[in-house]
C-alpha positions as CSV (number, residue, x, y, z in Angstrom):
1,X,95.9,88.3,127.4
2,X,96.2,84.8,125.6
3,X,95.4,82.6,128.6
4,X,92.6,80.0,128.6
5,X,91.7,78.2,131.9
6,X,88.9,75.3,131.4
7,X,87.2,73.2,134.6
8,X,87.4,69.3,134.1
9,X,85.2,67.6,136.4
10,X,81.8,65.9,137.5
11,X,78.5,67.4,137.9
12,X,78.3,68.7,141.3
13,X,82.3,68.9,142.1
14,X,82.1,72.1,142.3
15,X,83.1,74.2,139.2
16,X,80.9,76.9,138.8
17,X,81.1,78.0,142.7
18,X,84.9,77.6,142.8
19,X,85.1,79.9,139.4
20,X,83.0,82.5,141.4
21,X,85.3,82.4,144.2
22,X,87.7,82.9,141.8
23,X,85.9,85.8,140.6
24,X,86.7,84.6,136.8
25,X,82.7,84.3,135.9
26,X,83.2,87.7,133.9
27,X,85.3,85.6,131.3
28,X,83.1,82.2,131.8
29,X,81.4,80.5,128.7
30,X,79.1,77.7,131.0
31,X,78.1,75.2,128.7
32,X,74.6,74.9,131.4
33,X,74.0,78.1,130.7
34,X,74.3,78.2,126.8
35,X,72.1,74.9,127.4
36,X,69.4,77.1,128.7
37,X,69.8,79.9,125.9
38,X,69.3,77.7,123.8
39,X,66.4,76.2,124.9
40,X,64.0,76.0,127.9
41,X,63.6,72.8,130.4
42,X,61.7,70.0,129.6
43,X,58.8,68.0,131.3
44,X,58.9,64.1,131.3
45,X,55.8,61.9,131.1
46,X,56.2,61.8,135.1
47,X,56.3,65.6,135.6
48,X,59.3,66.2,136.4
49,X,61.6,69.0,134.8
50,X,64.7,68.4,133.2
51,X,67.6,70.5,131.4
52,X,67.1,70.0,128.1
53,X,69.9,68.1,125.7
54,X,68.0,68.2,123.0
55,X,70.0,71.0,121.4
56,X,73.6,69.6,122.3
57,X,75.0,70.1,118.4
58,X,73.6,73.9,118.7
59,X,75.2,74.3,122.0
60,X,78.6,73.2,121.5
61,X,78.5,74.8,118.0
62,X,77.7,77.8,119.6
63,X,80.6,77.3,122.6
64,X,83.2,76.7,119.9
65,X,82.1,79.9,117.5
66,X,82.0,82.2,120.9
67,X,85.7,80.8,122.3
68,X,87.3,81.0,118.4
69,X,85.7,84.8,118.3
70,X,87.5,85.6,122.1
71,X,90.8,83.7,121.3
72,X,91.1,85.6,118.1
73,X,90.9,88.6,120.1
74,X,93.5,87.3,122.8
75,X,90.5,87.7,125.7
76,X,91.2,85.8,128.5
77,X,88.8,82.8,128.5
78,X,87.0,80.4,131.2
79,X,85.5,77.1,129.4
80,X,83.1,75.9,132.4
81,X,82.3,72.1,131.3
82,X,82.5,68.7,132.3
83,X,85.4,67.7,129.5
84,X,85.9,64.3,131.1
85,X,87.3,62.6,127.9
86,X,90.5,63.3,126.5
87,X,88.7,63.9,122.9
88,X,87.1,67.2,124.6
89,X,90.6,68.0,126.4
90,X,92.8,67.6,122.6
91,X,90.2,69.5,120.9
92,X,90.5,72.6,123.9
93,X,94.1,72.3,123.6
94,X,94.3,72.1,119.8
95,X,92.2,75.2,119.6
96,X,94.1,77.0,122.0
97,X,97.7,76.4,120.4
98,X,96.4,77.4,116.9
99,X,95.9,81.0,118.3
100,X,99.1,80.9,120.8
101,X,97.1,80.4,124.0
102,X,98.9,79.7,127.4
103,X,96.0,76.8,129.0
104,X,95.5,75.7,132.1
105,X,93.1,73.2,134.0
106,X,91.3,73.3,137.4
107,X,91.2,69.7,137.6
108,X,88.2,68.4,139.8
109,X,88.6,64.6,138.9
110,X,90.0,64.6,142.5
111,X,86.6,65.2,144.3
112,X,85.3,61.5,145.1
113,X,82.2,60.4,142.9
114,X,80.0,59.8,146.3
115,X,80.6,63.5,147.2
116,X,79.6,64.8,143.7
117,X,76.7,62.4,143.4
118,X,75.6,63.8,147.0
119,X,75.7,67.6,145.7
120,X,73.9,66.7,142.7
121,X,70.8,65.1,144.6
122,X,70.9,68.4,146.8
123,X,70.0,70.8,143.9
124,X,67.1,71.8,142.5
125,X,64.7,68.6,140.2
126,X,65.8,70.4,137.0
127,X,69.3,71.0,137.3
128,X,70.1,67.3,138.2
129,X,72.3,64.9,136.0
130,X,71.3,61.1,135.9
131,X,72.8,58.6,138.2
132,X,73.8,56.3,135.1
133,X,75.4,59.6,133.4
134,X,77.7,60.2,136.4
135,X,78.9,57.3,136.4
136,X,79.5,56.8,132.6
137,X,81.2,60.5,133.1
138,X,83.3,59.2,135.9
139,X,84.4,56.2,133.9
140,X,86.1,58.5,131.5
141,X,87.3,60.9,133.8
142,X,89.6,57.7,135.4
143,X,90.6,57.0,131.4
144,X,91.4,60.6,130.4
145,X,94.3,62.6,131.2
146,X,95.8,66.0,130.8
147,X,98.9,66.6,127.8
148,X,102.1,68.0,129.3
149,X,101.4,71.4,127.5
150,X,98.2,72.2,130.4
151,X,99.5,73.3,133.6
152,X,97.1,71.6,135.6
153,X,95.8,73.3,139.4
154,X,94.4,70.2,141.2
155,X,91.3,70.7,143.3
156,X,89.9,68.9,146.4
157,X,87.8,69.5,149.2
158,X,89.5,72.4,150.6
159,X,89.4,74.9,153.7
160,X,89.1,78.7,153.9
161,X,92.7,79.2,154.3
162,X,93.5,76.6,151.3
163,X,91.0,78.7,149.4
164,X,92.9,81.6,149.7
165,X,96.0,79.4,148.8
166,X,94.6,78.7,145.7
167,X,92.6,82.0,144.3
168,X,96.8,83.4,144.9
169,X,98.0,80.2,142.5
170,X,95.4,80.7,139.8
171,X,96.0,84.8,140.0
172,X,99.9,84.1,139.6
173,X,99.2,81.8,136.5
174,X,97.0,84.6,135.1
175,X,99.7,87.5,135.6
176,X,102.4,88.5,132.5
177,X,105.1,87.8,132.5
178,X,107.2,89.6,135.4
179,X,111.1,89.6,135.2
180,X,113.1,90.6,138.2
181,X,115.4,93.0,136.2
182,X,117.7,93.4,139.7
183,X,119.6,90.7,138.3
184,X,120.5,92.8,135.4
185,X,123.1,96.1,135.9
186,X,120.5,97.9,133.4
187,X,117.3,97.5,131.3
188,X,116.8,98.7,127.7
189,X,113.5,99.1,126.5
190,X,113.9,99.7,122.5
191,X,110.5,101.3,120.6
192,X,109.2,100.3,117.4
193,X,111.9,99.8,114.6
194,X,109.6,99.4,111.4
195,X,112.3,97.9,109.5
196,X,115.3,100.0,110.4
197,X,117.9,97.9,111.2
198,X,120.2,101.0,111.1
199,X,119.4,102.7,114.1
200,X,118.7,99.7,116.3
201,X,122.8,98.9,115.9
202,X,123.6,102.4,117.3
203,X,120.9,102.2,120.3
204,X,122.1,98.3,121.4
205,X,125.9,99.2,119.9
206,X,126.4,96.5,117.9
207,X,124.9,93.9,119.9
208,X,123.5,92.0,122.7
209,X,125.5,92.4,126.0
210,X,124.6,89.6,128.9
211,X,124.5,92.6,131.8
212,X,121.6,93.8,130.1
213,X,117.7,93.2,130.1
214,X,116.3,93.8,126.5
215,X,112.8,94.8,126.1
216,X,111.3,95.3,122.7
217,X,108.1,96.6,122.3
218,X,106.7,95.3,118.7
219,X,106.4,96.5,115.4
220,X,109.5,95.1,114.5
221,X,109.0,95.0,110.6
222,X,107.0,97.0,107.6
223,X,107.4,100.5,106.0
224,X,111.4,100.6,106.4
225,X,114.2,99.5,103.8
226,X,115.8,96.9,106.5
227,X,112.9,93.9,106.9
228,X,115.8,91.5,106.1
229,X,118.3,92.5,107.9
230,X,115.8,93.1,111.1
231,X,114.2,89.7,110.7
232,X,117.8,87.8,110.5
233,X,119.0,89.8,114.2
234,X,115.7,88.9,115.9
235,X,115.5,85.2,114.5
236,X,119.2,84.2,114.8
237,X,120.6,87.1,117.8
238,X,117.3,87.7,120.0
239,X,115.2,84.4,120.3
240,X,117.6,82.0,121.8
241,X,118.3,84.7,124.4
242,X,116.8,84.7,128.1
243,X,117.3,88.5,128.4
244,X,115.6,89.4,125.7
245,X,111.6,90.4,125.4
246,X,109.5,90.6,122.4
247,X,106.6,92.1,122.5
248,X,103.8,92.2,120.3
249,X,102.8,94.8,118.2
250,X,100.2,95.3,115.2
251,X,101.8,94.7,112.5
252,X,102.5,91.3,113.5
253,X,99.5,90.6,112.3
254,X,101.2,90.5,109.1
255,X,103.8,87.6,110.2
256,X,101.3,85.2,111.0
257,X,99.6,86.1,107.6
258,X,102.5,85.3,106.2
259,X,102.4,81.8,108.0
260,X,99.2,80.9,107.5
261,X,100.2,80.8,103.8
262,X,96.9,83.8,103.4
263,X,97.8,86.6,100.6
264,X,99.0,90.0,102.4
265,X,96.4,92.5,103.4
266,X,98.7,95.1,102.9
267,X,100.1,96.7,99.9
268,X,103.7,97.5,101.6
269,X,104.3,94.2,102.8
270,X,103.3,92.8,99.5
271,X,105.5,95.4,97.6
272,X,108.7,95.8,100.0
273,X,108.5,94.3,103.5
274,X,108.0,90.3,101.7
275,X,110.3,90.3,99.3
276,X,113.0,92.0,101.5
277,X,112.7,88.6,104.2
278,X,112.7,86.5,101.0
279,X,116.1,87.9,100.0
280,X,117.4,87.5,103.6
281,X,116.5,83.3,103.5
282,X,113.6,84.3,106.1
283,X,111.7,81.0,106.3
284,X,107.9,80.5,107.5
285,X,109.5,78.1,110.2
286,X,111.8,80.7,111.3
287,X,108.7,83.2,111.5
288,X,106.6,80.7,113.5
289,X,109.5,80.1,116.2
290,X,109.4,84.6,116.1
291,X,105.7,84.6,116.5
292,X,105.2,82.4,119.3
293,X,108.7,83.8,121.5
294,X,106.0,87.4,121.0
295,X,104.4,88.2,124.3
296,X,101.1,90.8,125.0
297,X,102.6,92.5,128.1
298,X,105.4,92.2,130.6
299,X,106.3,93.7,133.9
300,X,109.6,94.4,134.9
301,X,110.4,95.2,138.7
302,X,113.9,97.1,138.9
303,X,115.2,99.2,141.9
304,X,111.9,99.4,143.4
305,X,109.6,100.9,140.0
306,X,107.6,98.3,138.1
307,X,107.6,99.4,134.7
308,X,104.4,97.8,132.5
309,X,105.3,97.3,128.4
310,X,103.3,96.7,125.9
311,X,103.4,98.2,122.5
312,X,99.5,99.8,122.2
313,X,99.7,101.9,125.6
314,X,97.4,102.0,128.7
315,X,95.5,104.7,130.5
316,X,96.7,103.4,134.3
317,X,98.0,99.9,135.6
318,X,94.6,97.7,135.6
319,X,93.8,95.9,138.9
320,X,94.0,92.5,136.9
321,X,95.7,91.9,133.9
322,X,93.9,89.3,132.9
323,X,90.6,91.2,131.8
324,X,91.9,93.0,128.9
325,X,92.4,91.2,125.8
326,X,95.4,90.9,124.1
327,X,94.3,93.4,121.1
328,X,93.9,96.2,123.9
329,X,97.9,95.4,124.9
330,X,98.6,95.8,121.4
331,X,96.7,98.9,120.1
332,X,96.1,100.3,123.1
333,X,93.6,101.2,125.3
334,X,90.8,104.0,124.1
335,X,90.6,105.2,120.3
336,X,94.2,106.0,118.5
337,X,94.6,109.2,119.4
338,X,93.9,109.3,123.1
339,X,96.3,110.7,125.2
340,X,97.0,107.5,127.1
341,X,100.4,108.9,128.2
342,X,98.6,111.9,130.2
343,X,96.3,109.5,131.0
344,X,98.4,107.1,132.6
345,X,100.4,109.7,134.2
346,X,97.3,110.9,136.3
347,X,96.1,107.4,137.2
348,X,98.7,105.2,137.6
349,X,99.6,103.6,140.8
350,X,103.2,104.7,142.9
351,X,106.3,103.2,141.9
352,X,104.4,102.3,138.7
353,X,106.3,103.5,135.2
354,X,104.6,102.4,131.7
355,X,107.1,101.6,128.3
356,X,105.2,101.3,124.9
357,X,105.4,102.3,121.2
358,X,102.4,102.4,118.3
359,X,101.4,105.8,118.7
360,X,102.3,109.6,119.7
361,X,99.7,111.5,118.3
362,X,100.5,114.4,121.1
363,X,103.9,114.4,120.5
364,X,105.0,113.2,123.8
365,X,109.0,113.8,124.5
366,X,111.1,111.4,125.5
367,X,112.3,112.8,129.0
368,X,113.3,111.0,132.0
369,X,110.8,112.4,134.2
370,X,108.0,110.9,132.6
371,X,106.1,108.2,134.1
372,X,104.7,106.5,131.0
373,X,108.0,106.6,128.3
374,X,106.7,107.0,124.1
375,X,108.9,105.4,122.1
376,X,107.3,105.9,118.6
377,X,108.5,108.6,116.6
378,X,107.8,107.6,113.0
379,X,111.6,105.9,112.8
380,X,110.5,104.5,109.1
381,X,110.1,108.0,108.0
382,X,113.3,109.5,108.8
383,X,112.0,110.2,112.3
384,X,113.7,108.9,115.6
385,X,114.4,105.0,116.8
386,X,113.4,106.0,120.3
387,X,114.7,103.9,123.3
388,X,114.8,104.3,127.3
389,X,117.7,102.8,129.8
390,X,116.9,101.7,133.1
391,X,120.0,101.7,135.9
392,X,120.4,102.3,139.6
393,X,120.9,106.1,138.3
394,X,117.0,106.1,136.8
395,X,115.7,106.9,133.5
396,X,117.4,107.5,130.5
397,X,115.6,108.6,127.2
398,X,117.9,107.4,124.0
399,X,117.1,109.0,120.7
400,X,118.5,107.9,117.6
401,X,117.7,109.3,114.1
402,X,116.8,107.4,111.1
403,X,119.1,108.2,108.4
404,X,118.5,105.5,106.2
405,X,114.7,105.2,104.6
406,X,112.6,104.8,101.4
407,X,112.1,108.1,99.4
408,X,108.4,109.5,100.2
409,X,107.6,108.9,96.3
410,X,108.8,105.2,96.6
411,X,106.3,104.5,99.4
412,X,102.6,103.3,99.3
413,X,100.4,106.0,100.4
414,X,97.8,104.8,102.1
415,X,98.3,105.2,105.5
416,X,99.0,108.8,105.5
417,X,96.5,112.0,105.5
418,X,97.1,113.3,101.8
419,X,99.1,113.0,99.1
420,X,100.1,116.6,97.3
421,X,99.0,116.1,93.4
422,X,102.3,117.2,92.4
423,X,103.7,114.0,94.5
424,X,101.5,111.6,93.0
425,X,101.7,113.2,89.4
426,X,104.5,115.4,88.9
427,X,108.2,114.9,88.4
428,X,110.9,114.8,90.6
429,X,113.0,116.7,88.4
430,X,110.6,119.8,89.3
431,X,112.4,120.1,92.0
432,X,115.7,121.4,90.7
433,X,115.9,124.9,89.0
434,X,116.5,124.3,85.5
435,X,120.0,125.6,84.4
436,X,118.8,128.4,82.1
437,X,116.6,129.9,85.2
438,X,119.7,129.6,87.4
439,X,121.7,131.7,84.9
440,X,119.5,134.5,83.6
441,X,119.0,134.8,87.9
442,X,122.8,135.0,88.4
443,X,123.0,137.4,85.6
444,X,120.3,139.9,86.3
445,X,121.4,142.7,87.2
446,X,118.3,143.6,89.3
447,X,118.3,140.3,91.2
448,X,120.9,140.2,94.1
449,X,122.5,136.7,95.7
450,X,122.8,135.9,99.3
451,X,124.8,133.4,101.2
452,X,123.9,132.2,104.3
453,X,126.4,131.5,107.3
454,X,123.8,129.2,109.1
455,X,123.6,127.2,105.8
456,X,126.7,128.0,103.6
457,X,125.5,125.6,100.6
458,X,122.1,127.6,100.2
459,X,121.6,130.9,98.2
460,X,118.9,133.0,97.8
461,X,118.0,135.3,94.6
462,X,116.2,138.4,95.5
463,X,115.2,141.4,93.6
464,X,117.2,144.5,94.5
465,X,116.0,147.5,95.5
466,X,116.8,149.4,92.8
467,X,114.1,147.0,90.7
468,X,112.1,147.5,93.4
469,X,111.9,151.4,93.5
470,X,112.6,151.5,89.5
471,X,109.4,148.7,88.6
472,X,112.2,147.0,87.0
473,X,110.0,144.1,87.0
474,X,110.2,140.8,84.3
475,X,109.7,137.6,84.8
476,X,113.1,137.1,86.4
477,X,112.8,139.8,89.0
478,X,109.2,138.7,89.7
479,X,110.2,135.5,90.2
480,X,113.4,136.5,92.8
481,X,111.5,136.7,95.7
482,X,111.9,134.2,98.5
483,X,113.3,132.1,96.2
484,X,116.3,129.8,97.8
485,X,118.3,126.6,96.2
486,X,120.9,124.6,97.1
487,X,124.0,126.4,94.9
488,X,125.5,122.6,94.1
489,X,122.4,120.6,93.4
490,X,120.1,123.8,92.6
491,X,117.3,121.8,94.3
492,X,114.6,124.4,95.9
493,X,115.6,124.5,99.6
494,X,112.1,127.1,100.4
495,X,110.2,129.4,98.0
496,X,107.6,132.1,98.7
497,X,105.1,133.8,96.0
498,X,106.2,135.1,93.3
499,X,105.7,138.6,93.3
500,X,102.6,140.1,92.9
501,X,101.1,144.2,92.9
502,X,98.5,146.6,94.1
503,X,95.7,147.0,92.1
504,X,96.4,149.7,89.8
505,X,100.2,149.6,90.6
506,X,101.0,149.2,87.2
507,X,100.1,147.8,83.6
508,X,99.7,144.2,84.7
509,X,97.0,145.2,87.6
510,X,95.2,147.9,85.3
511,X,91.6,148.6,85.8
512,X,91.2,148.0,81.9
513,X,93.3,145.3,82.2
514,X,92.0,143.3,85.1
515,X,88.7,143.3,83.2
516,X,89.6,141.9,80.1
517,X,92.0,138.9,81.6
518,X,90.7,138.2,84.8
519,X,89.0,134.8,85.0
520,X,85.9,134.8,87.4
521,X,85.1,134.0,90.4
522,X,87.5,135.8,92.1
523,X,88.0,135.2,96.1
524,X,89.2,137.9,98.3
525,X,91.3,136.7,101.2
526,X,92.6,138.9,104.2
527,X,95.7,140.1,103.9
528,X,97.2,140.2,107.5
529,X,99.7,143.0,108.5
530,X,103.5,141.3,109.1
531,X,106.9,139.6,107.4
532,X,106.3,136.4,105.3
533,X,108.2,134.0,106.9
534,X,109.0,130.6,104.9
535,X,109.8,127.1,106.0
536,X,111.3,124.4,104.0
537,X,113.7,121.8,103.8
538,X,116.9,121.4,103.1
539,X,117.9,117.9,102.1
540,X,121.6,118.2,102.4
541,X,121.4,118.5,106.2
542,X,117.8,116.9,106.4
543,X,116.8,119.9,108.3
544,X,114.2,122.1,108.7
545,X,114.9,125.6,106.7
546,X,113.3,128.4,108.4
547,X,113.8,131.5,106.9
548,X,112.2,135.2,106.2
549,X,111.8,136.2,102.1
550,X,115.8,137.8,102.1
551,X,117.9,134.9,104.7
552,X,117.8,132.3,107.5
553,X,120.5,134.5,109.0
554,X,118.4,138.0,109.2
555,X,116.8,139.0,112.5
556,X,113.0,138.5,111.1
557,X,114.1,134.6,110.5
558,X,114.9,134.2,114.2
559,X,111.9,135.9,114.8
560,X,110.0,133.6,112.9
561,X,111.8,130.4,114.7
562,X,110.5,131.5,118.2
563,X,107.0,131.8,116.8
564,X,107.5,128.1,115.3
565,X,108.9,127.0,118.8
566,X,106.4,128.4,120.3
567,X,103.1,126.7,118.1
568,X,105.2,123.7,118.3
569,X,107.1,123.7,121.8
570,X,107.9,120.1,121.3
571,X,111.3,118.9,119.3
572,X,108.7,115.9,117.7
573,X,106.2,118.0,116.5
574,X,108.7,120.3,114.7
575,X,110.5,117.0,113.5
576,X,106.9,115.7,112.1
577,X,106.6,119.5,110.4
578,X,110.3,118.9,108.8
579,X,109.4,115.3,107.5
580,X,106.0,116.8,106.3
581,X,107.6,119.3,104.2
582,X,110.4,116.9,102.9
583,X,107.7,114.2,101.9
584,X,105.4,117.1,100.6
585,X,108.0,118.6,98.6
586,X,106.6,122.1,99.7
587,X,107.1,125.2,101.5
588,X,105.0,126.8,104.3
589,X,104.2,130.7,103.5
590,X,103.5,132.0,107.1
591,X,102.3,135.5,107.9
592,X,104.3,136.6,110.8
593,X,102.4,139.3,112.9
594,X,104.9,140.3,115.7
595,X,103.6,143.3,117.4
596,X,106.7,143.1,120.0
597,X,109.7,143.0,117.3
598,X,108.3,144.0,114.5
599,X,105.0,146.2,114.9
600,X,104.2,147.6,111.3
601,X,100.3,149.6,111.2
602,X,97.9,147.0,112.2
603,X,97.6,146.1,116.0
604,X,97.3,142.5,117.4
605,X,97.6,141.3,120.7
606,X,100.4,139.3,120.3
607,X,103.0,137.2,118.2
608,X,101.3,134.8,115.8
609,X,101.6,133.2,112.8
610,X,99.0,132.7,109.7
611,X,99.8,129.9,107.4
612,X,99.1,131.9,104.1
613,X,100.1,128.7,101.7
614,X,101.6,125.7,101.1
615,X,103.6,125.7,98.2
616,X,105.5,123.3,96.2
617,X,109.2,123.7,96.3
618,X,109.8,124.2,92.7
619,X,110.3,126.9,89.9
620,X,106.9,126.0,88.9
621,X,104.3,128.1,91.3
622,X,101.7,125.7,92.9
623,X,100.0,125.3,95.9
624,X,97.6,123.5,97.8
625,X,93.8,123.5,97.6
626,X,92.8,125.9,100.5
627,X,90.7,122.4,102.1
628,X,93.9,120.7,102.1
629,X,95.0,123.8,103.7
630,X,92.8,124.0,106.2
631,X,94.2,120.2,106.9
632,X,97.3,120.7,106.9
633,X,96.5,123.7,109.3
634,X,94.5,121.9,111.6
635,X,97.8,118.7,111.7
636,X,100.1,121.3,113.3
637,X,97.2,123.5,115.0
638,X,97.9,126.7,112.8
639,X,95.9,129.3,112.0
640,X,94.8,129.2,108.8
641,X,94.4,132.5,105.9
642,X,90.8,133.7,106.0
643,X,88.5,133.8,102.9
644,X,86.6,137.2,103.2
645,X,84.0,136.5,99.8
646,X,84.0,135.3,96.3
647,X,82.8,137.7,93.4
648,X,81.5,136.4,90.4
649,X,81.6,139.0,88.1
650,X,83.9,142.3,87.2
651,X,80.6,144.8,87.6
652,X,80.7,142.7,91.5
653,X,84.2,143.4,91.7
654,X,84.1,147.2,91.0
655,X,81.7,147.6,93.3
656,X,83.3,146.0,96.4
657,X,86.8,147.4,95.7
658,X,84.8,150.8,95.8
659,X,83.4,150.1,99.4
660,X,86.5,149.1,100.6
661,X,88.4,151.8,100.0
662,X,85.7,154.3,101.6
663,X,85.5,151.9,104.6
664,X,87.5,153.5,107.2
665,X,86.5,151.1,109.7
666,X,88.5,147.7,108.0
667,X,91.2,147.7,110.5
668,X,93.1,145.5,108.1
669,X,96.2,145.7,105.7
670,X,93.5,145.0,103.1
671,X,92.6,142.2,101.1
672,X,94.5,139.4,98.5
673,X,92.7,139.1,95.7
674,X,92.9,135.4,93.4
675,X,91.3,134.8,89.8
676,X,90.5,131.0,89.2
677,X,93.7,130.9,87.3
678,X,95.5,131.5,89.9
679,X,96.7,135.3,88.9
680,X,96.9,137.1,92.0
681,X,96.6,140.8,93.4
682,X,96.6,143.0,96.5
683,X,94.1,145.7,97.4
684,X,95.4,148.1,100.4
685,X,92.8,149.2,103.1
686,X,92.5,152.7,103.5
687,X,93.1,152.3,107.4
688,X,96.0,150.5,106.7
689,X,96.9,153.3,103.7
690,X,96.5,156.2,106.1
691,X,98.8,155.2,108.7
692,X,101.3,153.9,106.7
693,X,101.8,157.7,105.6
694,X,101.4,158.8,109.3
695,X,104.4,156.1,109.7
696,X,106.6,157.8,106.8
697,X,105.8,161.2,107.6
698,X,106.7,160.7,111.4
699,X,110.0,159.0,109.5
700,X,110.5,162.1,107.3
701,X,110.2,164.6,110.3
702,X,113.1,162.5,112.1
703,X,115.0,162.5,109.2
704,X,115.0,166.2,108.6
705,X,116.0,167.0,112.2
706,X,118.7,164.7,112.2
707,X,119.8,166.3,109.2
708,X,119.3,163.6,107.0
709,X,117.4,163.2,103.6
710,X,113.5,163.5,104.3
711,X,110.8,165.5,102.7
712,X,107.4,165.9,105.0
713,X,105.4,167.6,102.5
714,X,106.1,164.4,100.1
715,X,104.1,162.7,102.7
716,X,101.7,165.1,103.0
717,X,100.8,165.3,99.8
718,X,99.8,161.5,99.5
719,X,96.8,162.0,101.8
720,X,95.5,164.1,98.7
721,X,96.7,161.7,96.0
722,X,94.6,159.6,93.7
723,X,97.2,157.1,93.7
724,X,95.4,156.6,97.3
725,X,92.1,157.4,97.1
726,X,91.7,157.8,100.8
727,X,88.2,159.5,102.0
728,X,88.5,162.9,102.5
729,X,88.5,163.2,106.3
730,X,91.9,161.5,106.1
731,X,93.6,164.9,105.1
732,X,92.3,166.9,107.7
733,X,93.4,163.8,110.4
734,X,96.7,163.7,108.5
735,X,97.7,167.2,109.6
736,X,96.5,167.3,112.6
737,X,98.6,164.4,113.6
738,X,101.3,166.2,111.6
739,X,101.1,169.2,114.0
740,X,101.4,166.9,117.2
741,X,104.4,165.0,115.7
742,X,106.1,168.5,115.2
743,X,105.7,169.1,119.2
744,X,107.2,165.4,120.1
745,X,110.8,164.8,121.2
746,X,113.4,163.7,118.3
747,X,113.8,160.7,119.8
748,X,109.5,160.1,120.6
749,X,109.8,160.1,116.7
750,X,111.4,156.4,116.7
751,X,108.6,154.8,118.8
752,X,106.5,152.8,116.2
753,X,103.2,154.3,115.1
754,X,101.1,151.8,116.8
755,X,102.1,153.2,120.0
756,X,102.1,156.9,118.4
757,X,98.4,156.4,117.3
758,X,97.5,155.6,120.4
759,X,99.0,158.5,122.1
760,X,97.6,160.6,119.8
761,X,93.9,160.4,120.2
762,X,94.6,159.7,124.1
763,X,94.8,163.3,124.2
764,X,92.0,165.2,126.0
765,X,91.9,168.2,123.6
766,X,91.5,165.5,120.4
767,X,88.2,164.9,119.1
768,X,88.4,161.7,117.2
769,X,87.2,160.7,113.9
770,X,84.7,158.2,114.0
771,X,86.3,156.5,111.4
772,X,89.7,156.3,112.6
773,X,89.3,155.4,115.7
774,X,92.6,153.0,116.2
């Protein structure tokens, strides 16, 4: 805390002893201790040992440097020295004022000189001060005075009860500003503004009220587009009011740098913040008044509750507030990513609550049951301005979505974890579908447009069943796969992959063509067995857009949304995802594995998401490199697709592909292969292919029994087809499975294939083939 105490008095007046009684020795710079540090005692010609005063310039140079270092950090500091002259005192006061410190003096000048001399003579020889020095210092003491800005605490010869009163007086002076909120109808704590004026006006409903106590948690400027309006409001409306308290945040360092006339250390401040202040006619003198009014920490007492408010957030209530530096109150205890809110909830004394801003890496909600209210939620990035109201009925959280913020491309990117290359180098025009492509999609007979009730302005383009079964693939039908656009602006809201194919499925993936055209190395990714889910961003509604590859109203989109909520349970986490997709101009593509609502062929223990890729929301297909994809996965706690292996030659690929095709122990759907140019195709695993045929087989049996079209023979023929190239034992097991299926009740045939497979292998009379173990 920005509190400085210095002592004033003769040697032997009890200064050092008193500081130990007051338990201030841990914050004390002692002139005598520094003298002993700088040099050993000396012996005179008569053999007497005395303190070495030959290094006084070094001693006081060290003291001043140490004092300045502590003041820069905002450490509570005590200077234990005689300070008998006005020059001594004024030097301390000027230095403290330059760092915004409050100053108090423990004044021992009232201790009689004869008492001091008596104590001096009782000391060990090396600690004694000469009588002529004592007399000279006494004369100086009598002719000097304390400035009015210094809080004087007089010290005389005191009894034990008086010592307790003195300790209480010093403790009270060292205690932070404490406000009785019961004098007001309510207390409103307002979070980091970051140059965002519009949401502030919503939170305080246009202006200050006399019946409300206001506490702002700091970081008023920077990164937002309305710094001038915020500054003018604080200077013109807040500084003159007794019911408004302004805490200091770390971004207020930029104000002090500007006051000092130094060059901005932040590109953001130099390019945007300062010009906005200038355009609003904010002067240096006004910034000085603002900076001088800022407090490190405040305690508000209201209705039996004590609220500790600071910018950075503490892990508990300090036993002695003065022991923490301003830097800790401003930047918080621990590391930036430490969960101080959880720690405070577990460690703080009863009837204490905390309000802070600065950091919210753990996405704490603004909830009325919190012990520690975290009011940071990226307001400058289109997040929420958070506040919390304390009234007779308790705490009431407030959140206002900020709709006035600079587009990401106009910001300084230095403090972001990473920025995709397509944002750094690409054109914003690429986020819209070209008119010619829109016409081709809308006019193509094999492409259907689906409209959404949830997002009426969004249309999806999807290839039709005729395109799929008729293999009518061209550049347009391949593009029409999970592609969503705003029907008016043609901006891409979300997108998936262009259509790609199984190895050998058509001429584009025929072995002879791949041999000539693949660009090695070739990476194989494990293919998950679920459905594709897509997360995009809808600029029209400033909303997260979650969808299956067909439409956001489908049940599959609901399954995706449920898993997103499970993975990111807090609203602030999902809001961070929204902002990420907006800023990075991207879609996320997921494999949604949901064994409850949508079981396929591969068994999973529980529903989960796998992040396959982060792709650009553009008609041009681009995706993040795998290393950056892993960073995004870590950012949101998402499982990322698994790299299986890298193949460096055609011969290596052929050998690997043949081995995969014979390996029934691979309990996966297969692999997605991607060459160095980005060309993609699939290789199915035989276990998956076999059980997919078995699923079609039992469905064909059901259709035949219920007088629908179904051909069991076609499915059985697939077991020995060259197209699937299954191991020979699959034919035997497939026929055996069919014979078992024929004995099932018709209703049983509606059971999913995973459950039927388990029942099939659980029969007592079946000898389970080793390679077909489920």
